[in-house]
C-alpha positions in Angstrom: 14.1 20.7 -25.4 10.5 21.3 -24.4 11.0 21.5 -20.7 7.9 21.0 -18.5 5.4 20.7 -21.5 7.6 17.8 -22.7 6.8 16.0 -19.5 3.0 16.4 -20.1 3.4 15.3 -23.7 5.2 12.2 -22.5 2.5 11.4 -20.0 -0.3 11.9 -22.6 1.5 9.7 -25.1 2.1 7.0 -22.5 -1.6 6.8 -21.6 -2.9 7.2 -25.2 -1.2 4.0 -26.4 -3.0 1.6 -24.0 -6.2 3.6 -24.4 -6.1 3.1 -28.2 -5.5 -0.6 -27.8 -8.4 -0.9 -25.3 -10.7 0.9 -27.6 -9.8 -1.4 -30.5 -10.2 -4.5 -28.4 -13.4 -3.6 -26.6 -15.3 -1.4 -29.2 -18.1 -4.0 -29.4 -19.0 -3.3 -25.8 -19.5 0.4 -26.4 -22.9 2.0 -27.2 -24.2 5.5 -27.6 -27.6 4.7 -26.0 -28.1 5.6 -22.4 -30.1 3.9 -19.7 -30.9 7.0 -17.5 -32.0 4.9 -14.6 -28.7 3.0 -14.6 -26.7 6.2 -15.0 -28.6 7.7 -12.0 -27.6 4.7 -9.9 -24.0 5.0 -11.0 -23.9 8.6 -10.1 -25.5 8.1 -6.7 -22.8 5.5 -6.0 -19.8 7.2 -7.4 -20.3 11.0 -6.9 -20.0 10.8 -3.0 -16.6 9.1 -3.5 -15.2 12.2 -5.3 -14.4 14.3 -2.2 -12.6 11.2 -0.8 -10.3 11.1 -3.8 -9.5 14.7 -3.5 -8.6 14.1 0.2 -6.4 11.1 -0.9 -4.5 13.4 -3.2 -4.1 15.9 -0.4 -2.8 13.2 2.0 -0.4 11.9 -0.6 1.1 15.3 -1.5 0.6 17.7 1.4 3.4 16.2 3.6 6.1 17.5 1.2 4.3 20.9 1.1 4.5 21.2 4.9 8.0 19.8 4.9 9.1 22.5 2.5 7.3 25.2 4.6 9.2 24.3 7.8 12.5 23.0 6.4 14.9 23.4 3.4 14.6 21.8 0.0 17.3 19.4 1.1 14.8 17.6 3.4 12.2 17.6 0.7 14.8 16.0 -1.6 15.6 13.2 0.9 11.9 12.6 1.5 11.3 12.4 -2.3 14.1 9.9 -2.8 12.5 7.7 0.0 9.1 7.9 -1.8 10.8 6.6 -4.9 12.0 3.5 -3.1 8.7 3.0 -1.2 6.9 3.3 -4.6 7.7 -0.4 -5.1 4.8 -1.0 -2.6 2.4 1.1 -4.6 3.4 -0.7 -7.8 2.7 -4.1 -6.2 -0.6 -2.9 -4.7 -1.8 -1.4 -8.0 -1.2 -4.7 -9.8 -2.9 -6.6 -6.9 -6.0 -4.4 -7.0 -6.3 -4.6 -10.8 -7.1 -8.3 -10.2 -8.9 -7.9 -6.9 -11.4 -5.1 -7.8 -13.4 -7.1 -10.4 -13.4 -10.1 -8.1 -14.6 -8.1 -5.1 -17.5 -6.7 -7.1 -18.6 -10.2 -8.1 -18.6 -11.3 -4.4 -21.0 -8.5 -3.4 -24.1 -10.4 -4.1 -22.7 -13.8 -2.9 -23.2 -13.5 0.8 -21.9 -17.1 1.4 -18.5 -16.1 0.0 -18.1 -12.9 2.0 -15.5 -14.6 4.2 -13.2 -14.3 1.2 -12.9 -10.5 1.9 -11.2 -11.4 5.1 -9.0 -14.2 3.7 -7.8 -12.1 0.7 -7.5 -9.1 3.0 -5.1 -10.9 5.4 -3.2 -12.4 2.5 -2.8 -8.9 1.1 -1.7 -7.6 4.5 0.9 -10.4 4.8 2.4 -9.8 1.4 2.5 -6.1 1.7 3.9 -6.3 5.2 6.8 -8.5 4.0 7.4 -6.1 1.1 7.4 -3.1 3.5 9.8 -4.8 5.9 12.1 -5.7 2.9 12.2 -2.0 1.9 12.8 -1.0 5.6 15.7 -3.4 6.0 17.4 -2.9 2.6 16.7 0.7 1.6 20.1 1.8 2.8 21.9 -0.7 0.6 19.8 0.4 -2.4 20.7 4.0 -1.8 24.4 3.2 -1.4 24.4 1.4 -4.7 22.2 3.8 -6.7 22.8 7.2 -5.3 25.6 9.4 -3.8 26.5 10.0 -0.1 24.2 13.0 0.1 21.1 10.8 -0.1 22.1 7.8 2.1 20.2 9.2 5.1 16.9 9.0 3.2 16.8 5.2 4.1 15.2 6.1 7.4 12.0 7.3 5.8 11.5 4.7 3.1 10.0 2.0 5.4 7.6 4.3 7.1 6.4 5.8 3.8 5.9 2.3 2.5 4.0 1.4 5.6 1.8 4.5 5.1 1.1 3.3 1.5 0.1 -0.1 2.9 -2.3 1.5 5.4 -3.9 3.5 2.6 -4.6 0.5 0.5 -5.8 -1.5 3.5 -8.8 0.9 3.5 -10.2 -0.8 0.5 -10.7 -4.0 2.4 -11.8 -2.6 5.7 -14.3 -0.3 4.1 -15.9 -3.0 1.9 -19.1 -3.0 4.0 -19.7 0.6 3.0 -19.4 -0.3 -0.7 -21.8 -3.2 -0.3 -24.3 -1.0 1.5 -23.9 1.6 -1.2 -23.3 4.4 1.4 -20.1 5.7 -0.2 -20.3 9.1 1.3 -19.0 7.6 4.5 -15.7 6.7 2.8 -15.2 10.4 2.0 -16.2 11.4 5.5 -13.7 8.9 7.1 -10.9 10.2 4.8 -11.7 13.8 5.6 -11.3 13.1 9.3 -8.0 11.3 8.5 -6.8 14.3 6.6 -7.6 16.6 9.6 -5.6 14.4 11.9 -2.7 14.3 9.4 -2.7 18.1 9.1 -2.6 18.6 12.8 0.3 16.3 13.2 2.1 17.9 10.2 2.0 21.3 11.9 3.0 19.9 15.3 5.7 17.4 14.3 7.4 18.5 11.1 9.0 21.6 12.6 10.9 19.5 15.1 11.1 16.1 13.4 11.2 17.0 9.7 10.7 13.8 7.6 9.7 11.7 10.5 6.9 14.1 11.3 5.8 13.9 7.7 5.6 10.1 7.7 4.0 9.9 11.1 1.3 12.4 10.1 0.6 10.5 6.9 0.4 7.1 8.6 -1.9 8.6 11.3 -4.1 10.1 8.7 -4.6 6.8 6.8 -4.9 4.9 10.1 -7.6 7.2 11.3 -9.6 6.8 8.1 -9.1 3.0 8.3 -10.4 2.9 11.9 -13.5 4.9 11.1 -14.2 2.8 8.0 -14.0 -0.4 10.2 -16.6 1.1 12.6 -18.9 2.5 10.0 -18.6 -0.5 7.6 -19.4 -3.0 10.4 -22.6 -1.1 11.3 -23.8 -0.8 7.7 -22.9 -4.3 6.6 -21.0 -6.9 8.8 -18.2 -8.7 7.1 -16.5 -11.4 9.2 -13.0 -9.8 9.3 -10.5 -11.3 11.7 -9.8 -7.9 13.1 -7.6 -9.2 16.0 -5.2 -10.8 13.6 -5.2 -7.9 11.2 -4.6 -5.4 14.1 -1.8 -7.6 15.6 0.0 -8.0 12.2 -0.3 -4.3 11.5 1.1 -3.3 14.9 3.9 -5.9 14.8 5.0 -4.8 11.4 5.1 -1.1 12.5 7.0 -2.2 15.7 9.6 -4.0 13.6 10.1 -0.9 11.4 10.5 1.3 14.5 12.9 -1.3 16.1 15.1 -1.3 13.0 15.2 2.5 12.8 16.2 2.7 16.5 18.9 0.0 16.2 20.3 1.0 12.8 23.6 2.9 12.6 24.9 5.5 10.1 27.4 3.0 8.7 27.4 3.3 4.9 29.8 0.6 3.9 28.5 -2.5 2.1 29.7 -5.6 4.0 28.7 -9.3 3.8 28.0 -9.9 7.5 25.6 -7.0 8.1 23.7 -7.8 5.0 23.6 -11.5 6.0 22.3 -10.5 9.4 19.6 -8.4 7.8 18.6 -11.3 5.6 18.2 -13.5 8.6 16.2 -10.9 10.5 14.0 -10.4 7.5 13.4 -14.2 7.2 12.5 -14.3 10.9 10.2 -11.3 10.6 8.4 -12.9 7.7 7.8 -16.1 9.7 6.5 -14.0 12.7 4.1 -12.0 10.6 2.9 -15.1 8.9 2.3 -16.8 12.3 0.2 -13.8 13.4 -1.7 -13.1 10.2 -2.8 -16.7 9.4 -4.5 -19.3 11.6 -3.2 -22.8 12.0 -5.2 -24.3 9.2 -4.1 -21.6 6.8 -0.5 -21.9 7.8 -0.7 -25.7 7.2 -2.1 -25.1 3.7 0.6 -22.5 2.9 3.3 -25.0 4.2 1.9 -27.7 2.0 1.7 -25.4 -1.1 5.3 -24.3 -0.6 6.5 -27.9 -0.3 4.7 -28.8 -3.5 6.3 -25.9 -5.3 9.7 -26.8 -4.0 9.2 -30.4 -5.1 8.1 -29.3 -8.6 11.1 -27.0 -8.8 13.4 -29.9 -7.9 11.9 -32.1 -10.6 12.2 -29.3 -13.2 15.9 -28.8 -12.3 16.5 -32.6 -12.6 14.7 -32.7 -15.9 16.8 -29.9 -17.3 20.1 -31.4 -16.1 19.2 -34.8 -17.6 18.8 -33.3 -21.1 
């Protein structure tokens, strides 16, 4: 009935409900008094981040603008459908960082625990890589079930878009030294260079490769920002990241995505054997990524934890059956 204004009313309503609950729950922590010295410190830390956030918005949205400029709305539609599927990754990462952000701030002044940035970072990389690979391998089946034939070809973009999202969120770990050193302007600078690389690739690749050009440009933009953040962060404040394992896991995940896209066919029939093969490949891929991401001690701990969980599950099932 309301058209576009109705969309905005819905968004405002959706955000106002949790906002009201938070105000009621946390009103005792609010105060009208201002500590100007503290406010100044907050502004010096946060204001330099603002350009970076505008750049992030540009990187996240500009690919479709260039795609529409060089191609038809049909290509934009396919790309948008792929983004919806890849959005599962963004949902996971949003939840992850809601828990991680407070923890990461607590660790800033605990130098003896800075190794946790690497441990949690590699755990994040592994979980997100597995999720990205799952989207890559099974996006076609999701589209076949949920959409019409016109949208089936969108599967080829979903994995790459999800990989780009993972690359973006990986910045938060790799740039942690910049945050600790409180030189936040460097984050915006790194993202600005990333946006420049992405724009050049959009102009060069999208006319010939449509959606692939858009995804490659986005990934390259985020990867450029990540690489610069690694270099700058390490110079400002060294954090013992296992960059070799991070780089290998990142490259292997991308290689698996590319390998799948090269070997996949345009077959759009749901059949047991192809799906079973994909499940097997996905399981093998997960093991390979785990072997690269974690060292032998970490793999042993994970194996022990999984065994304990399986044993507990077995006892729970036996207990339920005995009742």
